[in-house]
DRENMARDO-352378 format. One line per field, with one value per residue: residue number from 1; residue in one letter; x, z, y of N, C-alpha, C in turn. Coordinates in pm, whole numbers, m for minus. Example, Ala and Ser with C-alpha at 12.3 -4.5 7.8 and 13.67 -1.06 7.14 Angstrom:
<atoms>
nr <- [1,2]
rest <- [A,S]
nx <- [1319,1285]
nz <- [780,708]
ny <- [m569,m225]
cax <- [1230,1367]
caz <- [780,714]
cay <- [m450,m106]
cx <- [1320,1290]
cz <- [780,787]
cy <- [m330,3]
</atoms>
This chain:
<atoms>
nr <- [1,2,3,4,5,6,7,8,9,10,11,12,13,14,15,16,17,18,19,20,21,22,23,24,25,26,27,28,29,30,31,32,33,34,35,36,37,38,39,40,41,42,43,44,45,46,47,48,49,50,51,52,53,54,55,56,57,58,59,60,61,62,63,64,65,66,67,68,69,70,71,72,73,74,75,76,77,78,79,80,81,82,83,84,85,86,87,88,89,90,91,92,93,94,95,96,97,98,99,100,101,102,103,104,105,106,107,108,109,110,111,112,113,114,115,116,117,118,119,120,121,122,123,124,125,126,127,128,129,130,131,132,133,134,135,136,137,138,139,140,141,142,143,144,145,146,147,148,149]
rest <- [M,V,D,T,S,R,T,L,V,I,E,S,S,P,G,E,L,L,L,L,V,M,A,G,V,L,M,A,G,V,S,L,A,V,V,L,L,P,D,T,P,G,F,Y,M,I,V,A,Y,F,G,T,A,F,F,G,L,A,T,I,V,Q,L,W,R,L,F,R,S,P,Q,P,V,L,T,I,S,P,Q,G,I,R,D,T,R,V,A,A,A,P,I,P,W,S,E,I,T,R,I,W,T,W,Q,Y,R,F,Q,K,F,M,V,L,A,I,K,P,S,I,K,D,R,C,A,S,H,L,L,R,G,G,L,G,G,L,T,V,R,S,V,S,M,A,S,A,L,R,R,L,G]
nx <- [521,324,m22,m168,m420,m613,m848,m792,m919,m928,m1050,m1174,m1055,m1246,m1174,m965,m1106,m1286,m1111,m1029,m1273,m1316,m1093,m1156,m1394,m1293,m1110,m1283,m1448,m1268,m1202,m1454,m1495,m1305,m1414,m1643,m1542,m1522,m1394,m1196,m911,m905,m758,m728,m994,m1073,m916,m1026,m1295,m1248,m1127,m1340,m1527,m1374,m1282,m1528,m1663,m1484,m1513,m1779,m1757,m1590,m1757,m1962,m1820,m1766,m2016,m2144,m2239,m2025,m1749,m1505,m1177,m945,m890,m740,m706,m702,m783,m720,m640,m805,m861,m1081,m1075,m955,m1010,m1297,m1347,m1197,m848,m708,m448,m308,m306,m129,187,421,550,646,814,784,911,821,886,914,704,597,502,325,355,176,225,21,m134,m209,m462,m632,m678,m889,m1108,m1122,m1273,m1169,m1075,m814,m658,m741,m647,m384,m186,75,78,m69,m125,m96,m159,103,43,m188,m88,113,m41,m185,20,100,m127,m132,101]
nz <- [3653,3376,3340,3146,3116,3127,2968,2766,2694,2477,2418,2174,2138,2226,2225,2036,1805,1794,1743,1486,1352,1375,1231,981,920,903,685,479,470,389,136,13,20,m165,m393,m419,m472,m705,m1039,m1009,m1107,m1338,m1260,m982,m912,m963,m774,m545,m555,m530,m273,m116,m143,m52,213,324,317,476,717,778,816,1043,1225,1240,1358,1600,1722,1723,1905,2180,2106,2158,2035,2021,2118,2326,2398,2559,2351,2115,1906,1832,1617,1555,1350,1145,1127,1121,1290,1577,1555,1583,1808,1714,1443,1396,1283,1329,1523,1528,1564,1397,1277,1174,1089,1364,1488,1632,1534,1592,1429,1297,1156,964,893,556,534,718,619,437,602,724,745,635,342,301,413,259,22,2,179,400,676,989,1128,1436,1616,1791,2014,2118,2176,2362,2569,2624,2712,2943,3101,3132,3268]
ny <- [m1187,m1268,m1289,m1511,m1607,m1419,m1193,m921,m606,m337,m21,219,558,825,1094,1110,1038,1251,1465,1389,1416,1693,1788,1682,1819,2079,2053,1968,2189,2393,2295,2304,2579,2664,2552,2709,2958,3227,3214,3011,2833,2551,2309,2346,2352,2089,1954,2067,1978,1703,1704,1800,1590,1367,1442,1500,1250,1102,1235,1174,896,891,1022,833,622,744,779,533,235,176,m18,m270,m213,m358,m685,m911,m1238,m1565,m1729,m1597,m1310,m1005,m744,m507,m327,m453,m732,m945,m1155,m1320,m1393,m1697,m1806,m2023,m1984,m1786,m1728,m1588,m1317,m982,m662,m347,m44,281,599,696,566,271,m58,m359,m660,m925,m1232,m1425,m1743,m1847,m1967,m1844,m1593,m1593,m1607,m1365,m1042,m814,m644,m583,m787,m1003,m918,m989,m906,m987,m962,m867,m561,m391,m105,59,209,96,m157,m98,m1,m233,m403,m268,m301,m577,m628]
cax <- [468,208,m136,m214,m559,m703,m883,m764,m1001,m888,m1155,m1129,m1043,m1340,m1103,m894,m1207,m1339,m1011,m1037,m1396,m1293,m1000,m1230,m1486,m1210,m1057,m1396,m1491,m1171,m1219,m1580,m1476,m1233,m1511,m1738,m1475,m1535,m1272,m1094,m857,m956,m690,m763,m1135,m1078,m861,m1122,m1407,m1198,m1110,m1472,m1584,m1291,m1287,m1666,m1688,m1401,m1577,m1900,m1711,m1543,m1876,m2029,m1740,m1775,m2148,m2196,m2223,m1882,m1702,m1360,m1098,m847,m917,m638,m759,m633,m824,m658,m636,m900,m858,m1205,m1048,m891,m1069,m1431,m1345,m1065,m749,m656,m303,m253,m297,m25,314,534,518,764,783,830,907,815,876,900,588,622,388,341,310,146,220,m85,m139,m297,m598,m714,m708,m1022,m1212,m1120,m1363,m1098,m1024,m669,m599,m771,m572,m251,m88,120,76,m173,m56,m170,m89,187,m22,m277,m9,179,m146,m214,130,96,m236,m99,218]
caz <- [3567,3300,3349,3010,3113,3125,2841,2770,2597,2461,2342,2097,2210,2174,2203,1908,1699,1788,1673,1344,1299,1362,1120,859,894,859,551,384,459,306,m2,m36,m1,m292,m499,m431,m515,m849,m1120,m964,m1222,m1355,m1178,m842,m897,m955,m643,m443,m558,m471,m130,m53,m138,30,354,368,346,590,838,805,871,1180,1307,1262,1456,1728,1785,1732,2039,2207,2083,2175,1912,2029,2223,2335,2488,2542,2225,2002,1904,1737,1594,1479,1232,1044,1114,1177,1393,1638,1487,1685,1823,1632,1304,1391,1265,1375,1575,1535,1563,1281,1307,1061,1131,1508,1539,1628,1507,1612,1307,1314,1032,981,790,445,552,801,544,376,703,774,670,575,206,303,436,144,m91,m9,276,479,819,1052,1212,1548,1653,1908,2130,2173,2232,2483,2671,2658,2790,3076,3177,3164,3354]
cay <- [m1291,m1224,m1380,m1533,m1656,m1304,m1130,m777,m533,m197,48,335,684,924,1220,1101,1041,1389,1545,1354,1476,1838,1809,1652,1931,2192,2029,1968,2328,2466,2247,2358,2722,2680,2520,2819,3081,3253,3214,2917,2760,2416,2208,2370,2316,1943,1919,2111,1883,1579,1727,1809,1455,1280,1480,1487,1108,1062,1291,1094,768,914,1049,705,549,814,768,396,181,153,m153,m281,m207,m466,m784,m1015,m1340,m1693,m1789,m1529,m1163,m947,m600,m488,m246,m537,m866,m959,m1259,m1334,m1476,m1789,m1805,m2131,m1936,m1683,m1797,m1507,m1184,m897,m519,m273,99,371,739,709,494,128,m144,m502,m726,m1067,m1309,m1525,m1847,m1810,m2020,m1754,m1471,m1605,m1590,m1227,m955,m702,m660,m571,m917,m1087,m867,m1048,m861,m1100,m942,m788,m464,m337,17,45,271,m6,m266,m49,2,m371,m457,m207,m362,m715,m633]
cx <- [341,100,m195,m356,m660,m734,m865,m842,m956,m991,m1097,m1128,m1141,m1272,m1029,m992,m1265,m1241,m1013,m1161,m1375,m1198,m1070,m1325,m1408,m1162,m1169,m1445,m1398,m1186,m1346,m1569,m1403,m1327,m1602,m1674,m1497,m1397,m1160,m1044,m900,m892,m728,m907,m1149,m1027,m961,m1244,m1366,m1184,m1242,m1533,m1506,m1305,m1430,m1700,m1608,m1460,m1701,m1861,m1665,m1658,m1950,m1953,m1750,m1907,m2206,m2172,m2076,m1847,m1552,m1290,m1004,m883,m810,m687,m679,m668,m756,m662,m734,m884,m977,m1185,m997,m964,m1204,m1435,m1206,m974,m688,m503,m239,m236,m191,110,433,483,648,720,846,815,908,792,837,773,614,492,424,281,291,144,119,m82,m235,m442,m688,m754,m846,m1134,m1218,m1208,m1288,m1049,m873,m603,m623,m689,m429,m148,m51,109,m41,m102,m150,m92,m15,123,m113,m196,63,79,m179,m106,135,m12,m205,10,195]
cz <- [3500,3308,3209,3002,3107,2982,2858,2658,2595,2370,2269,2184,2151,2146,2070,1791,1683,1717,1523,1279,1277,1246,986,821,841,715,446,363,372,160,m63,m64,m133,m410,m524,m473,m664,m915,m1066,m1086,m1220,m1265,m1031,m813,m882,m818,m533,m440,m493,m320,m57,m38,m41,178,409,404,466,721,875,868,1016,1273,1339,1367,1594,1799,1789,1872,2062,2188,2109,2040,1908,2146,2215,2440,2471,2409,2105,2017,1798,1735,1503,1356,1117,1021,1182,1292,1456,1554,1594,1690,1736,1486,1288,1388,1320,1423,1581,1538,1441,1315,1178,1114,1277,1565,1522,1607,1548,1489,1338,1176,1053,866,680,464,630,723,481,474,759,685,593,435,202,323,318,23,m98,87,366,628,863,1144,1319,1598,1785,2032,2198,2240,2359,2598,2717,2747,2930,3161,3217,3271,3494]
cy <- [m1240,m1331,m1398,m1586,m1541,m1260,m981,m710,m388,m130,168,459,786,1059,1222,1107,1182,1481,1516,1414,1626,1868,1784,1764,2051,2172,2027,2110,2411,2424,2302,2508,2748,2651,2640,2951,3103,3252,3126,2839,2613,2311,2223,2333,2164,1897,1954,2018,1751,1594,1735,1670,1366,1315,1475,1343,1060,1114,1211,959,786,947,920,624,612,785,627,343,147,5,m158,m278,m327,m556,m891,m1114,m1469,m1762,m1725,m1379,m1114,m796,m572,m402,m330,m669,m872,m1058,m1265,m1424,m1567,m1785,m1912,m2090,m1828,m1754,m1721,m1372,m1106,m751,m456,m125,179,511,754,644,345,52,m286,m569,m874,m1131,m1420,m1624,m1806,m1857,m1924,m1629,m1475,m1582,m1449,m1139,m847,m734,m649,m706,m1009,m1045,m914,m993,m977,m1082,m857,m690,m412,m216,1,105,169,m116,m221,m45,m140,m430,m397,m272,m505,m724,m607]
</atoms>
């Protein structure tokens, strides 16, 4: 029997964030090296500038996420569900109209269909932009289900 009165908190993985930082540094470095090469053709120069800016900013964001105070990524409670990557506040269970799974390239997602009224209260521009569902990574959900079971 699953205890639905408990609150389940799942935190981010520092190891995964560290790998993303290392990959970002590598990609930004390669892009910067192409920028600094003499006689780089115009198209490649544009791509290299874009890569340096994109991967540099992505690395900074991942570093910020790695070093900020540890915060839960996913919280499932009797009051609702909160994914800090998507919503600023918990989404009450009463605002969730449907839950289903979706698979894309061997990765499963849990999708929550939420009422339109809750979208305005969410901080994420993705939800305000008209997406009909909130996705939560299957890894987090599998971990949550193991802890509840």
